[in-house]
PyMOL commands that place a pseudoatom at each C-alpha (Angstrom):
pseudoatom trace, name=CA, resn=MET, resi=1, chain=A, elem=C, hetatm=0, pos=[74.984, 85.850, 121.395]
pseudoatom trace, name=CA, resn=TYR, resi=2, chain=A, elem=C, hetatm=0, pos=[73.056, 84.197, 118.543]
pseudoatom trace, name=CA, resn=GLY, resi=3, chain=A, elem=C, hetatm=0, pos=[71.560, 87.574, 117.584]
pseudoatom trace, name=CA, resn=LEU, resi=4, chain=A, elem=C, hetatm=0, pos=[75.013, 89.163, 117.426]
pseudoatom trace, name=CA, resn=GLN, resi=5, chain=A, elem=C, hetatm=0, pos=[76.336, 86.317, 115.303]
pseudoatom trace, name=CA, resn=SER, resi=6, chain=A, elem=C, hetatm=0, pos=[73.387, 86.623, 112.906]
pseudoatom trace, name=CA, resn=ALA, resi=7, chain=A, elem=C, hetatm=0, pos=[73.952, 90.375, 112.554]
pseudoatom trace, name=CA, resn=VAL, resi=8, chain=A, elem=C, hetatm=0, pos=[77.660, 89.910, 111.849]
pseudoatom trace, name=CA, resn=VAL, resi=9, chain=A, elem=C, hetatm=0, pos=[76.980, 87.150, 109.307]
pseudoatom trace, name=CA, resn=ALA, resi=10, chain=A, elem=C, hetatm=0, pos=[74.307, 89.223, 107.529]
pseudoatom trace, name=CA, resn=SER, resi=11, chain=A, elem=C, hetatm=0, pos=[76.457, 92.350, 107.337]
pseudoatom trace, name=CA, resn=THR, resi=12, chain=A, elem=C, hetatm=0, pos=[79.556, 90.525, 106.096]
pseudoatom trace, name=CA, resn=ILE, resi=13, chain=A, elem=C, hetatm=0, pos=[77.534, 88.647, 103.457]
pseudoatom trace, name=CA, resn=LEU, resi=14, chain=A, elem=C, hetatm=0, pos=[76.060, 91.940, 102.212]
pseudoatom trace, name=CA, resn=ILE, resi=15, chain=A, elem=C, hetatm=0, pos=[79.487, 93.590, 102.020]
pseudoatom trace, name=CA, resn=THR, resi=16, chain=A, elem=C, hetatm=0, pos=[80.927, 90.560, 100.217]
pseudoatom trace, name=CA, resn=LEU, resi=17, chain=A, elem=C, hetatm=0, pos=[78.126, 90.518, 97.636]
pseudoatom trace, name=CA, resn=LEU, resi=18, chain=A, elem=C, hetatm=0, pos=[78.420, 94.244, 96.934]
pseudoatom trace, name=CA, resn=SER, resi=19, chain=A, elem=C, hetatm=0, pos=[82.213, 94.121, 96.678]
pseudoatom trace, name=CA, resn=SER, resi=20, chain=A, elem=C, hetatm=0, pos=[82.153, 91.055, 94.402]
pseudoatom trace, name=CA, resn=VAL, resi=21, chain=A, elem=C, hetatm=0, pos=[79.850, 92.846, 91.947]
pseudoatom trace, name=CA, resn=LEU, resi=22, chain=A, elem=C, hetatm=0, pos=[82.158, 95.871, 91.915]
pseudoatom trace, name=CA, resn=ALA, resi=23, chain=A, elem=C, hetatm=0, pos=[85.180, 93.624, 91.452]
pseudoatom trace, name=CA, resn=LEU, resi=24, chain=A, elem=C, hetatm=0, pos=[83.442, 92.019, 88.472]
pseudoatom trace, name=CA, resn=PHE, resi=25, chain=A, elem=C, hetatm=0, pos=[82.684, 95.444, 86.948]
pseudoatom trace, name=CA, resn=LEU, resi=26, chain=A, elem=C, hetatm=0, pos=[86.323, 96.437, 87.301]
pseudoatom trace, name=CA, resn=THR, resi=27, chain=A, elem=C, hetatm=0, pos=[87.471, 93.172, 85.754]
pseudoatom trace, name=CA, resn=LEU, resi=28, chain=A, elem=C, hetatm=0, pos=[85.164, 93.673, 82.771]
pseudoatom trace, name=CA, resn=ASN, resi=29, chain=A, elem=C, hetatm=0, pos=[86.501, 97.197, 82.411]
pseudoatom trace, name=CA, resn=PHE, resi=30, chain=A, elem=C, hetatm=0, pos=[90.054, 95.800, 82.328]
pseudoatom trace, name=CA, resn=VAL, resi=31, chain=A, elem=C, hetatm=0, pos=[89.057, 93.241, 79.687]
pseudoatom trace, name=CA, resn=ALA, resi=32, chain=A, elem=C, hetatm=0, pos=[87.605, 96.056, 77.579]
pseudoatom trace, name=CA, resn=LYS, resi=33, chain=A, elem=C, hetatm=0, pos=[90.461, 98.548, 77.997]
pseudoatom trace, name=CA, resn=ARG, resi=34, chain=A, elem=C, hetatm=0, pos=[93.486, 96.331, 78.745]
pseudoatom trace, name=CA, resn=GLN, resi=35, chain=A, elem=C, hetatm=0, pos=[95.011, 98.963, 81.008]
pseudoatom trace, name=CA, resn=LYS, resi=36, chain=A, elem=C, hetatm=0, pos=[97.307, 97.911, 83.840]
pseudoatom trace, name=CA, resn=SER, resi=37, chain=A, elem=C, hetatm=0, pos=[95.669, 100.294, 86.313]
pseudoatom trace, name=CA, resn=HIS, resi=38, chain=A, elem=C, hetatm=0, pos=[92.285, 98.602, 85.783]
pseudoatom trace, name=CA, resn=MET, resi=39, chain=A, elem=C, hetatm=0, pos=[93.849, 95.177, 86.251]
pseudoatom trace, name=CA, resn=LEU, resi=40, chain=A, elem=C, hetatm=0, pos=[95.417, 96.197, 89.573]
pseudoatom trace, name=CA, resn=TRP, resi=41, chain=A, elem=C, hetatm=0, pos=[92.282, 97.966, 90.829]
pseudoatom trace, name=CA, resn=SER, resi=42, chain=A, elem=C, hetatm=0, pos=[90.143, 94.934, 89.987]
pseudoatom trace, name=CA, resn=SER, resi=43, chain=A, elem=C, hetatm=0, pos=[92.695, 92.658, 91.700]
pseudoatom trace, name=CA, resn=GLY, resi=44, chain=A, elem=C, hetatm=0, pos=[92.518, 94.905, 94.761]
pseudoatom trace, name=CA, resn=MET, resi=45, chain=A, elem=C, hetatm=0, pos=[88.732, 94.637, 94.880]
pseudoatom trace, name=CA, resn=TRP, resi=46, chain=A, elem=C, hetatm=0, pos=[88.869, 90.840, 94.477]
pseudoatom trace, name=CA, resn=ALA, resi=47, chain=A, elem=C, hetatm=0, pos=[91.344, 90.741, 97.377]
pseudoatom trace, name=CA, resn=PHE, resi=48, chain=A, elem=C, hetatm=0, pos=[88.931, 92.891, 99.400]
pseudoatom trace, name=CA, resn=THR, resi=49, chain=A, elem=C, hetatm=0, pos=[86.113, 90.475, 98.522]
pseudoatom trace, name=CA, resn=LEU, resi=50, chain=A, elem=C, hetatm=0, pos=[88.223, 87.517, 99.656]
pseudoatom trace, name=CA, resn=GLY, resi=51, chain=A, elem=C, hetatm=0, pos=[88.910, 89.318, 102.932]
pseudoatom trace, name=CA, resn=THR, resi=52, chain=A, elem=C, hetatm=0, pos=[85.225, 89.938, 103.625]
pseudoatom trace, name=CA, resn=ALA, resi=53, chain=A, elem=C, hetatm=0, pos=[84.437, 86.331, 102.622]
pseudoatom trace, name=CA, resn=LEU, resi=54, chain=A, elem=C, hetatm=0, pos=[86.899, 85.185, 105.284]
pseudoatom trace, name=CA, resn=GLU, resi=55, chain=A, elem=C, hetatm=0, pos=[85.086, 87.453, 107.764]
pseudoatom trace, name=CA, resn=ILE, resi=56, chain=A, elem=C, hetatm=0, pos=[81.940, 85.445, 106.971]
pseudoatom trace, name=CA, resn=VAL, resi=57, chain=A, elem=C, hetatm=0, pos=[83.841, 82.237, 107.717]
pseudoatom trace, name=CA, resn=PHE, resi=58, chain=A, elem=C, hetatm=0, pos=[85.024, 83.691, 111.037]
pseudoatom trace, name=CA, resn=ALA, resi=59, chain=A, elem=C, hetatm=0, pos=[81.482, 84.834, 111.849]
pseudoatom trace, name=CA, resn=PHE, resi=60, chain=A, elem=C, hetatm=0, pos=[80.319, 81.221, 111.536]
pseudoatom trace, name=CA, resn=GLY, resi=61, chain=A, elem=C, hetatm=0, pos=[82.908, 80.243, 114.147]
pseudoatom trace, name=CA, resn=VAL, resi=62, chain=A, elem=C, hetatm=0, pos=[85.388, 78.617, 111.754]
pseudoatom trace, name=CA, resn=TYR, resi=63, chain=A, elem=C, hetatm=0, pos=[88.898, 79.753, 112.658]
pseudoatom trace, name=CA, resn=ASN, resi=64, chain=A, elem=C, hetatm=0, pos=[92.497, 78.593, 112.647]
pseudoatom trace, name=CA, resn=ASP, resi=65, chain=A, elem=C, hetatm=0, pos=[95.952, 80.129, 112.448]
pseudoatom trace, name=CA, resn=ALA, resi=66, chain=A, elem=C, hetatm=0, pos=[96.280, 79.497, 108.705]
pseudoatom trace, name=CA, resn=LEU, resi=67, chain=A, elem=C, hetatm=0, pos=[93.021, 81.318, 107.914]
pseudoatom trace, name=CA, resn=ALA, resi=68, chain=A, elem=C, hetatm=0, pos=[94.072, 84.198, 110.155]
pseudoatom trace, name=CA, resn=GLY, resi=69, chain=A, elem=C, hetatm=0, pos=[97.380, 84.483, 108.295]
pseudoatom trace, name=CA, resn=ILE, resi=70, chain=A, elem=C, hetatm=0, pos=[95.656, 84.477, 104.911]
pseudoatom trace, name=CA, resn=TYR, resi=71, chain=A, elem=C, hetatm=0, pos=[93.196, 87.111, 106.126]
pseudoatom trace, name=CA, resn=LEU, resi=72, chain=A, elem=C, hetatm=0, pos=[95.899, 89.464, 107.388]
pseudoatom trace, name=CA, resn=PHE, resi=73, chain=A, elem=C, hetatm=0, pos=[97.892, 89.023, 104.187]
pseudoatom trace, name=CA, resn=VAL, resi=74, chain=A, elem=C, hetatm=0, pos=[94.819, 89.795, 102.058]
pseudoatom trace, name=CA, resn=VAL, resi=75, chain=A, elem=C, hetatm=0, pos=[94.004, 92.903, 104.125]
pseudoatom trace, name=CA, resn=ALA, resi=76, chain=A, elem=C, hetatm=0, pos=[97.440, 94.348, 103.403]
pseudoatom trace, name=CA, resn=LEU, resi=77, chain=A, elem=C, hetatm=0, pos=[97.397, 93.149, 99.782]
pseudoatom trace, name=CA, resn=THR, resi=78, chain=A, elem=C, hetatm=0, pos=[94.091, 94.940, 99.123]
pseudoatom trace, name=CA, resn=VAL, resi=79, chain=A, elem=C, hetatm=0, pos=[95.533, 98.336, 100.005]
pseudoatom trace, name=CA, resn=GLU, resi=80, chain=A, elem=C, hetatm=0, pos=[98.753, 97.606, 98.142]
pseudoatom trace, name=CA, resn=LEU, resi=81, chain=A, elem=C, hetatm=0, pos=[97.016, 96.583, 94.911]
pseudoatom trace, name=CA, resn=LEU, resi=82, chain=A, elem=C, hetatm=0, pos=[94.755, 99.640, 94.955]
pseudoatom trace, name=CA, resn=ALA, resi=83, chain=A, elem=C, hetatm=0, pos=[97.835, 101.821, 95.441]
pseudoatom trace, name=CA, resn=LEU, resi=84, chain=A, elem=C, hetatm=0, pos=[99.678, 100.060, 92.599]
pseudoatom trace, name=CA, resn=GLY, resi=85, chain=A, elem=C, hetatm=0, pos=[96.693, 100.754, 90.363]
pseudoatom trace, name=CA, resn=SER, resi=86, chain=A, elem=C, hetatm=0, pos=[96.802, 104.421, 91.304]
pseudoatom trace, name=CA, resn=VAL, resi=87, chain=A, elem=C, hetatm=0, pos=[100.555, 104.619, 90.703]
pseudoatom trace, name=CA, resn=GLN, resi=88, chain=A, elem=C, hetatm=0, pos=[99.897, 103.629, 87.081]
pseudoatom trace, name=CA, resn=LEU, resi=89, chain=A, elem=C, hetatm=0, pos=[98.352, 107.062, 86.601]
pseudoatom trace, name=CA, resn=THR, resi=90, chain=A, elem=C, hetatm=0, pos=[101.714, 108.752, 87.160]
pseudoatom trace, name=CA, resn=HIS, resi=91, chain=A, elem=C, hetatm=0, pos=[104.126, 109.361, 84.272]
pseudoatom trace, name=CA, resn=SER, resi=92, chain=A, elem=C, hetatm=0, pos=[107.326, 108.674, 86.215]
pseudoatom trace, name=CA, resn=LYS, resi=93, chain=A, elem=C, hetatm=0, pos=[108.839, 105.287, 85.352]
pseudoatom trace, name=CA, resn=HIS, resi=94, chain=A, elem=C, hetatm=0, pos=[111.357, 105.671, 88.185]
pseudoatom trace, name=CA, resn=ALA, resi=95, chain=A, elem=C, hetatm=0, pos=[108.573, 106.219, 90.719]
pseudoatom trace, name=CA, resn=LYS, resi=96, chain=A, elem=C, hetatm=0, pos=[106.708, 103.167, 89.451]
pseudoatom trace, name=CA, resn=LEU, resi=97, chain=A, elem=C, hetatm=0, pos=[109.781, 100.934, 89.536]
pseudoatom trace, name=CA, resn=ALA, resi=98, chain=A, elem=C, hetatm=0, pos=[110.722, 102.160, 93.009]
pseudoatom trace, name=CA, resn=TYR, resi=99, chain=A, elem=C, hetatm=0, pos=[107.256, 101.405, 94.355]
pseudoatom trace, name=CA, resn=TYR, resi=100, chain=A, elem=C, hetatm=0, pos=[107.159, 97.998, 92.603]
pseudoatom trace, name=CA, resn=GLY, resi=101, chain=A, elem=C, hetatm=0, pos=[110.427, 97.093, 94.315]
pseudoatom trace, name=CA, resn=PHE, resi=102, chain=A, elem=C, hetatm=0, pos=[109.225, 98.374, 97.681]
pseudoatom trace, name=CA, resn=CYS, resi=103, chain=A, elem=C, hetatm=0, pos=[105.981, 96.364, 97.370]
pseudoatom trace, name=CA, resn=ALA, resi=104, chain=A, elem=C, hetatm=0, pos=[107.827, 93.184, 96.387]
pseudoatom trace, name=CA, resn=ILE, resi=105, chain=A, elem=C, hetatm=0, pos=[110.183, 93.371, 99.367]
pseudoatom trace, name=CA, resn=THR, resi=106, chain=A, elem=C, hetatm=0, pos=[107.540, 94.277, 101.971]
pseudoatom trace, name=CA, resn=THR, resi=107, chain=A, elem=C, hetatm=0, pos=[105.042, 91.714, 100.663]
pseudoatom trace, name=CA, resn=LEU, resi=108, chain=A, elem=C, hetatm=0, pos=[107.576, 88.878, 100.833]
pseudoatom trace, name=CA, resn=LEU, resi=109, chain=A, elem=C, hetatm=0, pos=[108.599, 90.050, 104.301]
pseudoatom trace, name=CA, resn=LEU, resi=110, chain=A, elem=C, hetatm=0, pos=[104.978, 90.061, 105.477]
pseudoatom trace, name=CA, resn=ALA, resi=111, chain=A, elem=C, hetatm=0, pos=[104.429, 86.552, 104.113]
pseudoatom trace, name=CA, resn=ALA, resi=112, chain=A, elem=C, hetatm=0, pos=[107.529, 85.327, 105.963]
pseudoatom trace, name=CA, resn=VAL, resi=113, chain=A, elem=C, hetatm=0, pos=[106.442, 86.982, 109.217]
pseudoatom trace, name=CA, resn=LEU, resi=114, chain=A, elem=C, hetatm=0, pos=[102.902, 85.592, 109.007]
pseudoatom trace, name=CA, resn=ILE, resi=115, chain=A, elem=C, hetatm=0, pos=[104.190, 82.065, 108.313]
pseudoatom trace, name=CA, resn=SER, resi=116, chain=A, elem=C, hetatm=0, pos=[106.672, 82.147, 111.202]
pseudoatom trace, name=CA, resn=THR, resi=117, chain=A, elem=C, hetatm=0, pos=[104.496, 83.911, 113.805]
pseudoatom trace, name=CA, resn=ASN, resi=118, chain=A, elem=C, hetatm=0, pos=[101.887, 82.407, 116.109]
pseudoatom trace, name=CA, resn=LEU, resi=119, chain=A, elem=C, hetatm=0, pos=[98.974, 84.798, 115.585]
pseudoatom trace, name=CA, resn=GLY, resi=120, chain=A, elem=C, hetatm=0, pos=[96.725, 83.474, 118.303]
pseudoatom trace, name=CA, resn=ASN, resi=121, chain=A, elem=C, hetatm=0, pos=[92.989, 84.229, 118.171]
pseudoatom trace, name=CA, resn=ILE, resi=122, chain=A, elem=C, hetatm=0, pos=[92.175, 87.479, 116.368]
pseudoatom trace, name=CA, resn=VAL, resi=123, chain=A, elem=C, hetatm=0, pos=[88.405, 86.856, 116.426]
pseudoatom trace, name=CA, resn=THR, resi=124, chain=A, elem=C, hetatm=0, pos=[86.240, 87.945, 119.370]
pseudoatom trace, name=CA, resn=THR, resi=125, chain=A, elem=C, hetatm=0, pos=[82.455, 87.329, 119.489]
pseudoatom trace, name=CA, resn=TYR, resi=126, chain=A, elem=C, hetatm=0, pos=[82.445, 86.383, 115.819]
pseudoatom trace, name=CA, resn=ILE, resi=127, chain=A, elem=C, hetatm=0, pos=[84.207, 89.547, 114.579]
pseudoatom trace, name=CA, resn=VAL, resi=128, chain=A, elem=C, hetatm=0, pos=[87.843, 90.263, 113.751]
pseudoatom trace, name=CA, resn=PHE, resi=129, chain=A, elem=C, hetatm=0, pos=[88.827, 92.039, 116.942]
pseudoatom trace, name=CA, resn=GLY, resi=130, chain=A, elem=C, hetatm=0, pos=[92.122, 90.725, 118.255]
pseudoatom trace, name=CA, resn=VAL, resi=131, chain=A, elem=C, hetatm=0, pos=[95.516, 92.072, 119.250]
pseudoatom trace, name=CA, resn=LEU, resi=132, chain=A, elem=C, hetatm=0, pos=[98.168, 91.370, 116.620]
pseudoatom trace, name=CA, resn=PRO, resi=133, chain=A, elem=C, hetatm=0, pos=[101.797, 90.464, 117.328]
pseudoatom trace, name=CA, resn=LEU, resi=134, chain=A, elem=C, hetatm=0, pos=[104.070, 93.507, 117.117]
pseudoatom trace, name=CA, resn=SER, resi=135, chain=A, elem=C, hetatm=0, pos=[106.078, 92.057, 114.214]
pseudoatom trace, name=CA, resn=VAL, resi=136, chain=A, elem=C, hetatm=0, pos=[102.912, 91.672, 112.131]
pseudoatom trace, name=CA, resn=VAL, resi=137, chain=A, elem=C, hetatm=0, pos=[101.740, 95.195, 112.943]
pseudoatom trace, name=CA, resn=LEU, resi=138, chain=A, elem=C, hetatm=0, pos=[105.101, 96.733, 111.990]
pseudoatom trace, name=CA, resn=VAL, resi=139, chain=A, elem=C, hetatm=0, pos=[105.568, 94.896, 108.695]
pseudoatom trace, name=CA, resn=SER, resi=140, chain=A, elem=C, hetatm=0, pos=[101.914, 95.309, 107.684]
pseudoatom trace, name=CA, resn=SER, resi=141, chain=A, elem=C, hetatm=0, pos=[102.134, 99.026, 108.450]
pseudoatom trace, name=CA, resn=PHE, resi=142, chain=A, elem=C, hetatm=0, pos=[105.099, 99.331, 106.072]
pseudoatom trace, name=CA, resn=ILE, resi=143, chain=A, elem=C, hetatm=0, pos=[102.685, 98.196, 103.355]
pseudoatom trace, name=CA, resn=THR, resi=144, chain=A, elem=C, hetatm=0, pos=[99.368, 99.795, 104.271]
pseudoatom trace, name=CA, resn=PHE, resi=145, chain=A, elem=C, hetatm=0, pos=[100.310, 103.287, 105.472]
pseudoatom trace, name=CA, resn=PRO, resi=146, chain=A, elem=C, hetatm=0, pos=[102.426, 104.328, 102.445]
pseudoatom trace, name=CA, resn=ALA, resi=147, chain=A, elem=C, hetatm=0, pos=[99.831, 102.746, 100.144]
pseudoatom trace, name=CA, resn=ALA, resi=148, chain=A, elem=C, hetatm=0, pos=[96.967, 104.687, 101.762]
pseudoatom trace, name=CA, resn=VAL, resi=149, chain=A, elem=C, hetatm=0, pos=[98.939, 107.937, 101.428]
pseudoatom trace, name=CA, resn=ILE, resi=150, chain=A, elem=C, hetatm=0, pos=[99.691, 107.242, 97.755]
pseudoatom trace, name=CA, resn=ILE, resi=151, chain=A, elem=C, hetatm=0, pos=[96.035, 106.489, 97.016]
pseudoatom trace, name=CA, resn=ALA, resi=152, chain=A, elem=C, hetatm=0, pos=[94.884, 109.685, 98.726]
pseudoatom trace, name=CA, resn=LEU, resi=153, chain=A, elem=C, hetatm=0, pos=[97.443, 111.906, 96.963]
pseudoatom trace, name=CA, resn=ILE, resi=154, chain=A, elem=C, hetatm=0, pos=[96.859, 110.529, 93.473]
pseudoatom trace, name=CA, resn=ALA, resi=155, chain=A, elem=C, hetatm=0, pos=[93.093, 110.558, 94.011]
pseudoatom trace, name=CA, resn=ALA, resi=156, chain=A, elem=C, hetatm=0, pos=[93.206, 114.235, 94.999]
pseudoatom trace, name=CA, resn=ILE, resi=157, chain=A, elem=C, hetatm=0, pos=[95.199, 115.077, 91.870]
pseudoatom trace, name=CA, resn=SER, resi=158, chain=A, elem=C, hetatm=0, pos=[92.768, 113.079, 89.714]
pseudoatom trace, name=CA, resn=TYR, resi=159, chain=A, elem=C, hetatm=0, pos=[89.759, 114.871, 91.178]
pseudoatom trace, name=CA, resn=LYS, resi=160, chain=A, elem=C, hetatm=0, pos=[91.428, 118.224, 90.598]
pseudoatom trace, name=CA, resn=HIS, resi=161, chain=A, elem=C, hetatm=0, pos=[91.470, 117.423, 86.881]
pseudoatom trace, name=CA, resn=THR, resi=162, chain=A, elem=C, hetatm=0, pos=[88.015, 115.822, 86.573]
pseudoatom trace, name=CA, resn=ARG, resi=163, chain=A, elem=C, hetatm=0, pos=[85.852, 117.710, 89.119]
pseudoatom trace, name=CA, resn=SER, resi=164, chain=A, elem=C, hetatm=0, pos=[83.353, 114.860, 88.826]
pseudoatom trace, name=CA, resn=LYS, resi=165, chain=A, elem=C, hetatm=0, pos=[81.001, 114.186, 91.757]
pseudoatom trace, name=CA, resn=LYS, resi=166, chain=A, elem=C, hetatm=0, pos=[80.832, 110.537, 90.736]
pseudoatom trace, name=CA, resn=MET, resi=167, chain=A, elem=C, hetatm=0, pos=[84.617, 110.422, 90.664]
pseudoatom trace, name=CA, resn=LEU, resi=168, chain=A, elem=C, hetatm=0, pos=[84.708, 112.063, 94.097]
pseudoatom trace, name=CA, resn=SER, resi=169, chain=A, elem=C, hetatm=0, pos=[82.496, 109.287, 95.441]
pseudoatom trace, name=CA, resn=ILE, resi=170, chain=A, elem=C, hetatm=0, pos=[84.704, 106.622, 93.839]
pseudoatom trace, name=CA, resn=ILE, resi=171, chain=A, elem=C, hetatm=0, pos=[87.838, 108.268, 95.216]
pseudoatom trace, name=CA, resn=ALA, resi=172, chain=A, elem=C, hetatm=0, pos=[86.324, 108.479, 98.702]
pseudoatom trace, name=CA, resn=GLY, resi=173, chain=A, elem=C, hetatm=0, pos=[85.218, 104.840, 98.494]
pseudoatom trace, name=CA, resn=VAL, resi=174, chain=A, elem=C, hetatm=0, pos=[88.667, 103.608, 97.485]
pseudoatom trace, name=CA, resn=ILE, resi=175, chain=A, elem=C, hetatm=0, pos=[90.272, 105.618, 100.283]
pseudoatom trace, name=CA, resn=VAL, resi=176, chain=A, elem=C, hetatm=0, pos=[87.805, 104.374, 102.914]
pseudoatom trace, name=CA, resn=VAL, resi=177, chain=A, elem=C, hetatm=0, pos=[88.199, 100.751, 101.774]
pseudoatom trace, name=CA, resn=SER, resi=178, chain=A, elem=C, hetatm=0, pos=[91.970, 101.196, 102.024]
pseudoatom trace, name=CA, resn=ILE, resi=179, chain=A, elem=C, hetatm=0, pos=[91.710, 102.842, 105.432]
pseudoatom trace, name=CA, resn=ALA, resi=180, chain=A, elem=C, hetatm=0, pos=[89.578, 99.921, 106.660]
pseudoatom trace, name=CA, resn=GLY, resi=181, chain=A, elem=C, hetatm=0, pos=[92.545, 97.586, 106.378]
pseudoatom trace, name=CA, resn=THR, resi=182, chain=A, elem=C, hetatm=0, pos=[94.977, 100.189, 107.635]
pseudoatom trace, name=CA, resn=LEU, resi=183, chain=A, elem=C, hetatm=0, pos=[92.878, 100.855, 110.750]
pseudoatom trace, name=CA, resn=TYR, resi=184, chain=A, elem=C, hetatm=0, pos=[92.767, 97.177, 111.630]
pseudoatom trace, name=CA, resn=ILE, resi=185, chain=A, elem=C, hetatm=0, pos=[96.512, 96.804, 111.172]
pseudoatom trace, name=CA, resn=ALA, resi=186, chain=A, elem=C, hetatm=0, pos=[96.941, 99.874, 113.381]
pseudoatom trace, name=CA, resn=SER, resi=187, chain=A, elem=C, hetatm=0, pos=[94.919, 98.145, 116.136]
pseudoatom trace, name=CA, resn=PHE, resi=188, chain=A, elem=C, hetatm=0, pos=[91.638, 100.024, 115.651]
pseudoatom trace, name=CA, resn=PRO, resi=189, chain=A, elem=C, hetatm=0, pos=[89.495, 96.978, 114.739]
pseudoatom trace, name=CA, resn=GLU, resi=190, chain=A, elem=C, hetatm=0, pos=[86.250, 98.590, 115.932]
pseudoatom trace, name=CA, resn=PHE, resi=191, chain=A, elem=C, hetatm=0, pos=[86.242, 100.700, 112.745]
pseudoatom trace, name=CA, resn=LEU, resi=192, chain=A, elem=C, hetatm=0, pos=[86.892, 97.800, 110.358]
pseudoatom trace, name=CA, resn=TYR, resi=193, chain=A, elem=C, hetatm=0, pos=[83.336, 96.741, 109.510]
pseudoatom trace, name=CA, resn=PHE, resi=194, chain=A, elem=C, hetatm=0, pos=[81.987, 100.310, 109.476]
pseudoatom trace, name=CA, resn=SER, resi=195, chain=A, elem=C, hetatm=0, pos=[84.763, 101.389, 107.094]
pseudoatom trace, name=CA, resn=GLU, resi=196, chain=A, elem=C, hetatm=0, pos=[84.165, 98.417, 104.793]
pseudoatom trace, name=CA, resn=PHE, resi=197, chain=A, elem=C, hetatm=0, pos=[80.441, 99.093, 104.576]
pseudoatom trace, name=CA, resn=ILE, resi=198, chain=A, elem=C, hetatm=0, pos=[80.777, 102.853, 104.080]
pseudoatom trace, name=CA, resn=GLY, resi=199, chain=A, elem=C, hetatm=0, pos=[83.507, 102.344, 101.491]
pseudoatom trace, name=CA, resn=ILE, resi=200, chain=A, elem=C, hetatm=0, pos=[81.377, 99.937, 99.456]
pseudoatom trace, name=CA, resn=LEU, resi=201, chain=A, elem=C, hetatm=0, pos=[78.379, 102.302, 99.562]
pseudoatom trace, name=CA, resn=LEU, resi=202, chain=A, elem=C, hetatm=0, pos=[80.548, 105.165, 98.298]
pseudoatom trace, name=CA, resn=LEU, resi=203, chain=A, elem=C, hetatm=0, pos=[81.890, 102.997, 95.477]
pseudoatom trace, name=CA, resn=TRP, resi=204, chain=A, elem=C, hetatm=0, pos=[78.374, 101.950, 94.507]
pseudoatom trace, name=CA, resn=ALA, resi=205, chain=A, elem=C, hetatm=0, pos=[77.317, 105.603, 94.446]
pseudoatom trace, name=CA, resn=GLY, resi=206, chain=A, elem=C, hetatm=0, pos=[80.187, 106.329, 92.070]
pseudoatom trace, name=CA, resn=PHE, resi=207, chain=A, elem=C, hetatm=0, pos=[79.565, 103.300, 89.838]
pseudoatom trace, name=CA, resn=PHE, resi=208, chain=A, elem=C, hetatm=0, pos=[75.774, 103.754, 89.828]
pseudoatom trace, name=CA, resn=ASP, resi=209, chain=A, elem=C, hetatm=0, pos=[75.375, 103.361, 86.073]
pseudoatom trace, name=CA, resn=ALA, resi=210, chain=A, elem=C, hetatm=0, pos=[77.393, 101.720, 83.341]
pseudoatom trace, name=CA, resn=GLY, resi=211, chain=A, elem=C, hetatm=0, pos=[77.982, 104.993, 81.491]
pseudoatom trace, name=CA, resn=THR, resi=212, chain=A, elem=C, hetatm=0, pos=[79.481, 106.599, 84.558]
pseudoatom trace, name=CA, resn=PHE, resi=213, chain=A, elem=C, hetatm=0, pos=[81.574, 103.497, 85.156]
pseudoatom trace, name=CA, resn=LYS, resi=214, chain=A, elem=C, hetatm=0, pos=[83.041, 103.651, 81.660]
pseudoatom trace, name=CA, resn=ARG, resi=215, chain=A, elem=C, hetatm=0, pos=[83.900, 107.330, 82.023]
pseudoatom trace, name=CA, resn=SER, resi=216, chain=A, elem=C, hetatm=0, pos=[85.231, 107.103, 85.574]
pseudoatom trace, name=CA, resn=PHE, resi=217, chain=A, elem=C, hetatm=0, pos=[88.751, 105.975, 84.802]
pseudoatom trace, name=CA, resn=HIS, resi=218, chain=A, elem=C, hetatm=0, pos=[89.552, 108.416, 81.990]
pseudoatom trace, name=CA, resn=LEU, resi=219, chain=A, elem=C, hetatm=0, pos=[91.965, 110.294, 84.242]
for i in range(1, 219): cmd.bond("trace and resi %d" % i, "trace and resi %d" % (i + 1))
show_as sticks, trace
zoom trace
């Protein structure tokens, strides 16, 4: 059991370190460009980093209902923020406002459900691998599934215009990171850690050098 715990701790620490560096890069890019899409993407990556940091806490055996609620909220928020960043690339103000309103309502609803619901233990043998209450699954799915679809569609359109292999890697990484949270919400927790790790590797491949990073978001 100690060996399993050590492996989980090591992997979650690695993912957290890699994601925190990427989040920092995105934040610096926002500071330089002052574009709303960069702000939302960087916020999404910081939320992802917080989620993986909580996985480290769980791996050390520290767990309570409040931490579980924060974790589940952050998982959904990560996908939502990445989708909001992608929506900024569209030119339709009505579409943006509609999605802003949808996100506000579903996010508040999720917070209310998480506060009022007894989550129980969602950690098994040091990893997040528990059955969620139906109310949490339903409300979280209202956030994560539409967000994942939006990210995939806008990413495909962006790649069609850029045809950049680096951009393709970044797009794939964002989608996989988003799917990681969506899969857990959909009760497929066995894919969570694999998706997180693969997603971060794809993002690193896309952001391999500073020059590529600066060019990546000229969509």
